[in-house]
C-alpha positions in Angstrom: -9.0 -11.2 -9.2 -6.0 -9.4 -10.6 -3.9 -8.0 -7.8 -1.1 -5.5 -8.6 1.3 -5.1 -5.6 3.4 -2.0 -5.6 6.2 -2.7 -3.2 7.8 0.5 -1.9 10.5 -1.2 0.2 14.1 -1.0 -1.2 14.6 -4.4 0.4 12.5 -5.9 -2.3 11.4 -9.5 -1.4 13.1 -9.2 2.0 10.8 -6.3 3.0 9.5 -6.5 6.5 6.1 -5.2 5.3 6.0 -7.7 2.4 5.7 -10.5 5.0 2.4 -8.9 6.1 1.2 -8.4 2.5 2.0 -12.0 1.6 0.0 -13.3 4.6 -3.0 -11.1 3.5 -2.8 -12.4 0.0 -2.6 -16.0 1.3 -5.9 -15.4 3.1 -7.5 -14.0 0.0 -6.4 -17.0 -2.0 -8.3 -19.3 0.4 -11.6 -17.8 -0.9 -10.8 -17.6 -4.6 -7.7 -17.8 -6.9 -5.9 -14.5 -7.6 -3.4 -13.4 -10.2 -0.8 -11.5 -8.3 2.0 -9.4 -9.8 4.5 -7.7 -7.5 6.4 -4.7 -8.8 9.4 -3.4 -6.8 9.3 0.3 -7.3 13.1 0.6 -6.5 13.9 -1.5 -9.6 11.7 0.5 -12.0 12.9 3.3 -14.3 10.5 6.0 -13.2 11.4 9.7 -13.8 10.1 12.4 -11.5 6.8 14.1 -12.6 7.8 17.5 -14.1 4.3 19.1 -13.5 3.9 20.0 -17.1 0.3 18.6 -17.2 0.8 17.6 -20.9 -0.7 14.2 -20.0 -3.9 15.8 -18.7 -4.4 17.7 -22.0 -3.4 15.1 -24.6 -5.5 12.1 -23.5 -3.1 10.6 -21.0 0.3 10.3 -22.6 3.2 11.4 -20.4 6.2 13.2 -22.0 8.5 10.9 -20.1 9.1 7.5 -21.9 9.9 5.1 -19.1 8.5 2.1 -17.1 5.4 4.1 -16.0 3.7 3.6 -19.4 3.5 -0.1 -18.9 2.7 0.2 -15.2 -0.2 2.5 -15.9 -1.5 -0.1 -18.4 -1.3 -2.8 -15.8 -3.0 -0.6 -13.2 -6.0 -0.3 -15.6 -6.1 -4.1 -16.1 -6.1 -4.8 -12.3 -8.9 -5.3 -9.8 -6.9 -4.5 -6.7 -4.1 -2.0 -6.4 -2.1 -2.8 -3.3 0.5 -0.4 -2.0 2.9 -2.3 0.3 5.5 -0.2 2.0 7.5 0.6 5.2 7.0 4.0 6.8 9.7 6.5 5.8 9.5 9.9 7.5 5.8 9.3 8.2 5.1 8.6 4.5 5.9 6.2 1.7 9.5 5.7 0.4 10.6 8.0 -2.4 10.6 5.4 -5.3 6.9 4.6 -4.6 6.0 8.2 -4.2 7.5 8.9 -7.6 5.4 6.1 -9.0 2.3 7.6 -7.4 3.1 11.0 -8.7 3.3 9.6 -12.2 -0.3 8.3 -12.1 -1.2 11.9 -13.2 -2.1 10.7 -16.8 -5.1 8.8 -15.3 -6.9 12.2 -14.8 -7.6 15.3 -16.8 -7.3 19.0 -16.0 -11.1 19.2 -15.6 -12.3 19.1 -12.1 -15.6 18.4 -10.4 -17.0 18.7 -6.9 -17.5 15.4 -5.0 -19.0 15.9 -1.6 -17.1 18.9 -0.1 -14.0 18.6 -2.1 -12.9 18.9 -5.7 -11.3 16.0 -7.8 -9.9 15.8 -11.3 -12.1 14.0 -13.8 -10.6 10.7 -14.9 -9.3 10.0 -18.4 -9.8 6.3 -18.1 -12.4 4.0 -16.5 -10.9 2.6 -13.3 -14.3 2.1 -11.6 -13.4 -1.6 -11.2 -10.3 -0.8 -9.1 -10.1 -1.3 -5.3 -7.2 0.2 -3.4 -5.3 -1.1 -0.4 -2.4 0.2 1.7 -0.5 -2.1 3.9 2.2 -0.3 5.9 4.6 -1.4 8.6 6.8 0.7 10.8 9.7 0.2 13.2 8.2 2.1 16.1 6.6 0.1 18.9 3.2 1.6 18.6 0.9 3.4 16.1 0.3 6.7 17.9 1.3 9.7 15.7 3.1 7.4 13.2 0.8 6.2 10.4 -1.7 9.1 10.4 0.0 11.2 7.7 0.5 8.3 5.3 -3.0 7.0 5.9 -4.5 10.5 5.3 -2.6 10.9 2.0 -3.7 7.5 0.8 -7.4 8.2 1.7 -7.2 11.5 -0.2 -5.6 9.9 -3.2 -8.1 7.0 -3.2 -11.3 8.2 -1.4 -14.4 6.1 -1.0 -15.5 2.8 0.3 -13.2 0.8 -2.1 -10.2 1.7 -0.1 -8.7 -0.3 2.8 -5.8 0.6 5.1 -3.9 -1.8 7.3 -1.0 -0.7 9.5 1.3 -2.8 11.6 3.9 -1.5 14.2 7.1 -3.4 15.2 7.3 -4.8 11.7 11.1 -5.4 11.7 10.4 -8.4 13.9 9.0 -10.3 10.9 12.5 -10.7 9.6 13.8 -12.0 13.0 13.4 -15.8 13.4 13.6 -15.6 17.2 10.4 -13.5 17.2 8.3 -16.3 15.7 6.3 -16.8 18.9 4.7 -13.4 18.3 5.1 -12.9 14.6 3.5 -16.2 13.5 0.2 -15.4 15.4 0.2 -11.9 13.9 0.6 -13.2 10.4 -2.2 -15.7 11.0 -4.4 -12.7 12.1 -3.4 -10.9 8.9 -4.2 -14.0 6.9 -7.7 -14.0 8.4 -8.0 -10.4 7.5 -7.2 -11.3 3.9 -9.8 -14.1 4.0 -12.4 -11.6 5.3 -11.6 -9.1 2.6 -11.9 -11.6 -0.2 -15.3 -12.7 1.2 -16.8 -9.3 2.0 -14.8 -6.7 0.2 -13.8 -5.1 3.4 -11.9 -5.6 6.7 -14.0 -4.6 9.7 -12.8 -2.2 12.4 -12.2 -4.8 15.0 -9.9 -6.8 12.7 -8.1 -3.6 11.7 -7.5 -2.8 15.4 -6.2 -6.3 16.1 -3.8 -6.1 13.2 -2.7 -2.7 14.2 -1.9 -3.7 17.8 1.7 -4.1 18.9 3.0 -7.7 19.1 4.9 -7.2 22.4 4.7 -4.4 24.9 6.1 -1.2 23.5 8.6 -0.6 26.3 9.9 -4.1 25.8 10.3 -3.6 22.1 12.0 -0.3 22.5 14.4 -1.8 25.0 15.3 -4.7 22.6 15.9 -2.2 19.8 18.1 0.1 21.9 20.1 -2.9 23.2 21.2 -3.7 19.7 22.7 -0.2 19.1 
């Protein structure tokens, strides 16, 4: 399987969330070998979408000549498109959002009704693609934190080929002293990756376990506040 990881963290390889993503990919590799390419959005030359819609009328060529042309080609060659990012203002960081905006050339101006909503008709065949969002945040629980990002991702990539994993307290993954709780959590994520590679999905029980705080939220908040 060809896996394209779009890392939205400005920390690049030191991203808290990327620890989670790597554990998931490790679990997938236990089932079958994968070709993984990680793109750090912050290092890419990606201009902002101007909303001119030229790409939707000319067959998919954007008026901006930058790194997105190659990224779009790689997206279409991939089997799994994995968005890995920390939560910024209840959404994805700006460099990754700019990348997402620039996927406009993949669809045309024409629209069709699918279920109870309308979608743009694709200009390329990406029926092979599966989509995943792995998101971490610095808050001690998941209540009223991940919902906006998860809703946006589900609307951008609707259907049963989309999987979302969210993990609170993710800054602990870069703290060696937190190993007694982070190592078991990463092992759980690895098992989720194994499950995904075997079945094409992560069941709700596993999602809930991955989403659960590693330590009591009051304890986590107190530790964070004590470092200020």
